[in-house]
C-alpha positions as CSV (number, residue, x, y, z in Angstrom):
1,X,-36.8,28.6,1.0
2,X,-36.6,26.7,-2.3
3,X,-39.1,23.8,-2.4
4,X,-38.7,20.9,-4.8
5,X,-40.8,17.9,-5.9
6,X,-39.1,14.7,-7.1
7,X,-41.5,12.7,-9.2
8,X,-40.9,9.1,-10.5
9,X,-43.9,7.8,-12.3
10,X,-46.8,8.8,-10.0
11,X,-44.6,9.5,-7.0
12,X,-44.3,13.0,-5.6
13,X,-41.9,13.8,-2.8
14,X,-41.6,17.3,-1.4
15,X,-38.5,18.3,0.5
16,X,-36.2,21.2,1.3
17,X,-33.3,21.8,-1.0
18,X,-30.1,19.9,-0.8
19,X,-26.8,21.8,-1.0
20,X,-24.5,20.3,-3.6
21,X,-21.3,21.5,-5.2
22,X,-20.8,21.3,-9.0
23,X,-19.7,17.8,-10.1
24,X,-16.1,17.2,-10.5
25,X,-14.6,14.6,-12.8
26,X,-12.9,12.9,-9.9
27,X,-16.2,12.2,-8.3
28,X,-17.0,9.5,-10.8
29,X,-13.7,8.4,-12.2
30,X,-10.8,6.4,-11.0
31,X,-7.8,4.3,-12.0
32,X,-8.4,1.7,-14.6
33,X,-8.1,-1.1,-12.1
34,X,-11.0,0.4,-10.1
35,X,-13.5,0.1,-12.9
36,X,-16.3,-2.5,-12.4
37,X,-17.7,-4.3,-15.5
38,X,-21.1,-5.8,-15.5
39,X,-20.6,-9.5,-16.1
40,X,-23.4,-12.1,-16.5
41,X,-22.9,-14.9,-13.8
42,X,-20.4,-13.0,-11.8
43,X,-20.3,-10.4,-9.1
44,X,-18.3,-7.3,-9.9
45,X,-15.6,-6.4,-7.4
46,X,-16.2,-3.3,-5.4
47,X,-14.2,-0.2,-6.1
48,X,-13.6,3.2,-4.3
49,X,-16.2,5.7,-5.5
50,X,-14.5,9.1,-5.0
51,X,-14.2,11.5,-2.1
52,X,-17.9,11.8,-1.3
53,X,-18.5,8.0,-1.3
54,X,-19.6,6.1,1.7
55,X,-17.2,3.5,3.0
56,X,-17.4,0.0,1.8
57,X,-19.3,-2.5,4.0
58,X,-17.2,-4.9,6.1
59,X,-15.9,-8.1,4.6
60,X,-18.8,-10.1,6.0
61,X,-21.2,-8.1,3.8
62,X,-19.1,-8.4,0.6
63,X,-21.0,-10.0,-2.2
64,X,-19.6,-13.5,-2.8
65,X,-18.4,-14.9,-6.2
66,X,-21.1,-17.1,-7.6
67,X,-19.9,-20.8,-7.9
68,X,-20.5,-21.0,-11.6
69,X,-19.1,-17.6,-12.5
70,X,-15.9,-17.0,-14.4
71,X,-13.1,-15.4,-12.4
72,X,-12.8,-11.6,-12.6
73,X,-14.8,-8.9,-14.3
74,X,-15.8,-9.0,-17.9
75,X,-13.1,-7.8,-20.3
76,X,-13.5,-4.4,-22.0
77,X,-14.1,-6.1,-25.3
78,X,-17.2,-8.0,-24.1
79,X,-19.9,-5.7,-22.7
80,X,-23.3,-7.3,-22.0
81,X,-26.6,-7.3,-23.8
82,X,-29.2,-5.9,-21.5
83,X,-33.0,-5.7,-21.6
84,X,-34.6,-3.1,-19.3
85,X,-38.4,-3.4,-18.7
86,X,-40.0,-0.7,-16.6
87,X,-43.5,0.8,-16.0
88,X,-43.3,4.5,-16.9
89,X,-41.2,6.9,-18.9
90,X,-38.7,8.4,-16.4
91,X,-38.3,5.2,-14.4
92,X,-35.0,4.7,-16.3
93,X,-33.4,7.5,-14.4
94,X,-33.0,5.2,-11.3
95,X,-30.3,3.2,-13.2
96,X,-29.4,5.7,-16.0
97,X,-25.6,5.9,-15.4
98,X,-25.3,2.2,-15.8
99,X,-27.3,2.2,-19.0
100,X,-25.1,5.0,-20.4
101,X,-21.9,3.1,-19.4
102,X,-23.0,-0.1,-21.1
103,X,-23.7,1.7,-24.3
104,X,-20.5,3.7,-24.1
105,X,-18.5,0.6,-23.8
106,X,-20.1,-1.1,-26.8
107,X,-22.9,-3.1,-25.2
108,X,-26.5,-3.2,-26.1
109,X,-29.5,-2.0,-24.2
110,X,-33.2,-2.4,-25.1
111,X,-35.6,-0.3,-23.1
112,X,-39.3,-1.1,-22.9
113,X,-42.1,0.7,-21.0
114,X,-45.3,-1.0,-20.1
115,X,-47.2,2.3,-20.0
116,X,-46.7,5.7,-21.5
117,X,-47.4,7.6,-18.3
118,X,-50.7,8.9,-19.6
119,X,-52.1,9.7,-16.1
120,X,-48.9,11.3,-14.7
121,X,-49.0,15.0,-15.7
122,X,-46.2,15.9,-13.2
123,X,-45.6,19.6,-13.5
124,X,-47.0,20.0,-17.0
125,X,-50.5,21.0,-16.1
126,X,-51.8,18.7,-18.8
127,X,-54.9,16.6,-18.6
128,X,-54.4,12.8,-18.5
129,X,-54.8,11.2,-21.9
130,X,-53.4,10.6,-25.3
131,X,-51.7,14.0,-25.7
132,X,-49.9,13.6,-22.4
133,X,-48.9,10.0,-23.3
134,X,-47.4,11.2,-26.6
135,X,-45.4,13.9,-24.8
136,X,-44.0,11.5,-22.3
137,X,-43.1,9.0,-25.0
138,X,-41.2,11.9,-26.7
139,X,-39.4,12.7,-23.4
140,X,-38.5,9.0,-23.1
141,X,-37.0,9.0,-26.6
142,X,-35.0,12.1,-25.7
143,X,-33.8,10.5,-22.5
144,X,-32.8,7.3,-24.3
145,X,-30.9,9.3,-27.0
146,X,-29.0,11.1,-24.2
147,X,-28.0,7.8,-22.7
148,X,-26.9,6.4,-26.1
149,X,-29.8,3.9,-26.3
150,X,-32.0,3.1,-29.3
151,X,-35.6,4.2,-29.3
152,X,-37.6,2.6,-26.5
153,X,-40.5,0.2,-26.9
154,X,-43.9,1.5,-25.7
155,X,-46.5,-1.1,-25.0
156,X,-49.1,1.5,-24.0
157,X,-50.9,-0.4,-21.3
158,X,-53.0,1.8,-19.0
159,X,-50.9,3.9,-16.6
160,X,-52.0,3.3,-13.0
161,X,-54.1,0.3,-14.1
162,X,-51.5,-2.6,-14.2
163,X,-52.4,-3.9,-10.8
164,X,-56.1,-3.8,-11.4
165,X,-55.6,-5.6,-14.7
166,X,-54.5,-8.7,-12.8
167,X,-58.0,-9.1,-11.3
168,X,-59.9,-8.6,-14.6
169,X,-61.6,-11.7,-16.0
170,X,-59.8,-11.3,-19.4
171,X,-56.7,-10.1,-17.6
172,X,-54.7,-7.8,-19.8
173,X,-51.9,-8.6,-17.4
174,X,-51.6,-11.9,-19.2
175,X,-51.1,-9.9,-22.5
176,X,-48.4,-7.9,-20.9
177,X,-46.8,-11.0,-19.5
178,X,-46.8,-12.6,-22.9
179,X,-45.2,-9.5,-24.5
180,X,-42.5,-9.6,-21.9
181,X,-41.8,-13.3,-22.4
182,X,-41.8,-12.9,-26.1
183,X,-39.3,-10.0,-26.0
184,X,-36.9,-11.9,-23.8
185,X,-37.2,-14.9,-26.0
186,X,-36.6,-12.8,-29.1
187,X,-33.6,-10.8,-27.8
188,X,-32.0,-13.5,-25.6
189,X,-30.3,-10.8,-23.4
190,X,-27.6,-11.8,-21.0
191,X,-29.1,-9.5,-18.3
192,X,-32.7,-8.3,-17.6
193,X,-33.3,-5.3,-15.3
194,X,-36.6,-4.3,-13.8
195,X,-38.1,-3.0,-10.6
196,X,-37.7,-5.2,-7.6
197,X,-40.8,-6.7,-5.8
198,X,-40.9,-3.5,-3.7
199,X,-41.5,-1.4,-6.7
200,X,-38.9,1.1,-5.5
201,X,-41.4,2.9,-3.2
202,X,-44.4,0.6,-3.4
203,X,-45.9,1.8,-6.7
204,X,-48.4,-0.7,-7.8
205,X,-47.5,-0.4,-11.5
206,X,-43.8,-1.0,-10.7
207,X,-44.7,-4.0,-8.6
208,X,-46.8,-5.6,-11.3
209,X,-44.1,-5.1,-13.9
210,X,-41.6,-6.6,-11.5
211,X,-43.9,-9.6,-11.0
212,X,-44.5,-10.2,-14.7
213,X,-40.8,-9.9,-15.6
214,X,-39.8,-12.2,-12.8
215,X,-42.5,-14.8,-13.8
216,X,-41.2,-14.8,-17.3
217,X,-37.5,-15.3,-16.3
218,X,-38.2,-17.9,-13.7
219,X,-40.1,-20.0,-16.2
220,X,-37.1,-20.2,-18.5
221,X,-34.6,-23.1,-18.6
222,X,-31.0,-22.8,-17.5
223,X,-30.2,-20.5,-20.4
224,X,-32.2,-17.8,-18.7
225,X,-30.7,-14.3,-18.4
226,X,-29.6,-12.9,-15.1
227,X,-32.4,-10.8,-13.5
228,X,-31.3,-7.7,-11.6
229,X,-33.4,-5.5,-9.4
230,X,-32.2,-2.0,-8.5
231,X,-31.2,-2.0,-4.8
232,X,-31.3,1.0,-2.5
233,X,-28.9,0.0,0.4
234,X,-30.0,0.8,3.9
235,X,-27.8,3.8,4.8
236,X,-28.2,6.5,7.4
237,X,-26.9,8.9,4.9
238,X,-29.8,8.5,2.4
239,X,-31.4,11.8,1.6
240,X,-34.7,12.5,3.2
241,X,-36.2,12.8,-0.3
242,X,-35.8,9.1,-0.6
243,X,-36.9,8.1,2.9
244,X,-40.0,6.3,1.5
245,X,-38.0,4.1,-0.8
246,X,-37.6,0.4,0.1
247,X,-34.1,-0.4,1.4
248,X,-32.1,-3.5,0.7
249,X,-29.7,-5.0,3.3
250,X,-26.1,-4.8,2.1
251,X,-25.8,-8.6,2.4
252,X,-28.4,-8.9,-0.4
253,X,-26.7,-6.4,-2.8
254,X,-24.9,-8.6,-5.4
255,X,-23.8,-6.0,-8.0
256,X,-22.2,-2.6,-7.5
257,X,-21.7,-1.1,-10.9
258,X,-19.5,1.9,-11.1
259,X,-20.1,4.7,-13.6
260,X,-17.9,7.4,-14.9
261,X,-18.2,11.2,-15.2
262,X,-19.4,10.9,-18.8
263,X,-22.2,8.6,-17.7
264,X,-23.3,11.0,-15.1
265,X,-23.3,13.8,-17.6
266,X,-25.4,11.7,-19.9
267,X,-27.8,11.1,-17.0
268,X,-28.0,14.8,-16.4
269,X,-29.1,15.4,-20.0
270,X,-31.6,12.5,-19.7
271,X,-33.2,14.0,-16.6
272,X,-33.5,17.3,-18.4
273,X,-35.6,15.6,-21.1
274,X,-38.4,14.9,-18.6
275,X,-39.7,18.4,-18.5
276,X,-43.3,17.4,-18.0
277,X,-42.3,15.6,-14.7
278,X,-39.7,18.0,-13.3
279,X,-39.5,21.8,-13.0
280,X,-36.3,23.5,-14.1
281,X,-35.0,23.8,-10.5
282,X,-35.7,20.1,-9.9
283,X,-33.9,19.1,-13.0
284,X,-30.9,21.1,-11.9
285,X,-30.7,19.5,-8.5
286,X,-31.7,15.9,-9.1
287,X,-28.5,14.6,-10.8
288,X,-26.4,15.8,-7.9
289,X,-28.9,14.5,-5.3
290,X,-28.8,11.0,-6.9
291,X,-25.0,11.0,-7.4
292,X,-24.0,12.2,-4.0
293,X,-26.8,11.0,-1.9
294,X,-28.0,7.7,-3.5
295,X,-25.6,6.2,-6.0
296,X,-22.3,7.6,-4.6
297,X,-20.4,6.5,-7.7
298,X,-21.9,3.1,-8.2
299,X,-25.5,1.8,-8.8
300,X,-26.5,-1.1,-6.7
301,X,-28.4,-4.2,-7.8
302,X,-29.8,-7.4,-6.3
303,X,-29.7,-10.6,-8.3
304,X,-33.1,-12.2,-8.3
305,X,-32.0,-15.8,-8.6
306,X,-28.5,-16.4,-7.1
307,X,-26.8,-19.6,-8.1
308,X,-27.1,-22.3,-5.5
309,X,-23.9,-23.1,-3.7
């Protein structure tokens, strides 16, 4: 029996193989009216997600239009500017199809990593340290290129040390928080994406990055960007490989952003870049596992600070 290990940052999940058919274009595409556009200050409308998609939640769980939001989704001529701040190279895979779509439609995405993953050898057999960090930065550049993104920013804080930094007397966490706030102030993005407070599956580095990004955004005035956390909806159909991931109740999911076949193919190439983290068999299976078992045609997000009604 084939065994596979899925690794995000320092996470390792071991599970039996998942049978998946080759991706078909209709799995991730639809009529023009079905396309969802990411729009600051508005909730995209839901759309069907192909033959393998789970049914939409009942109307009582439908995300509501925010009171101050413009009507309808963003026009094709006005894609958003997005800043993505994550902990480790390969964390971007959790939202990769959306990043590819934004870039494909003419938006902008800046990707920043707090660490370079220098203590996460994955399947590489390498020792932790500078050589591993350099390799993982190269893999992140490869992934970003596959998704159409510019070269990422690497802040090179200690992998696996972000939570402990918060307790240090001189607190390097404050330095990281200052970098985050400065970058948001410099770029003035419409949307910021980062890990939610759960860190996906509880990873301490993810949680610290989430905390610092959230602190930076909540301290801003009313011109603050929208802050989106990836959301993994509670669903009985979630693959066992992701059983340890924190789930979000459907009533809290505010954004369901659909991707197209081209975005999924870009994601497949991006995953293949992270060869230190995934074996060849894992890289072959993971795109289908995420597409059919987790995303199902649309990536889910939760708005950190919904507008008051």
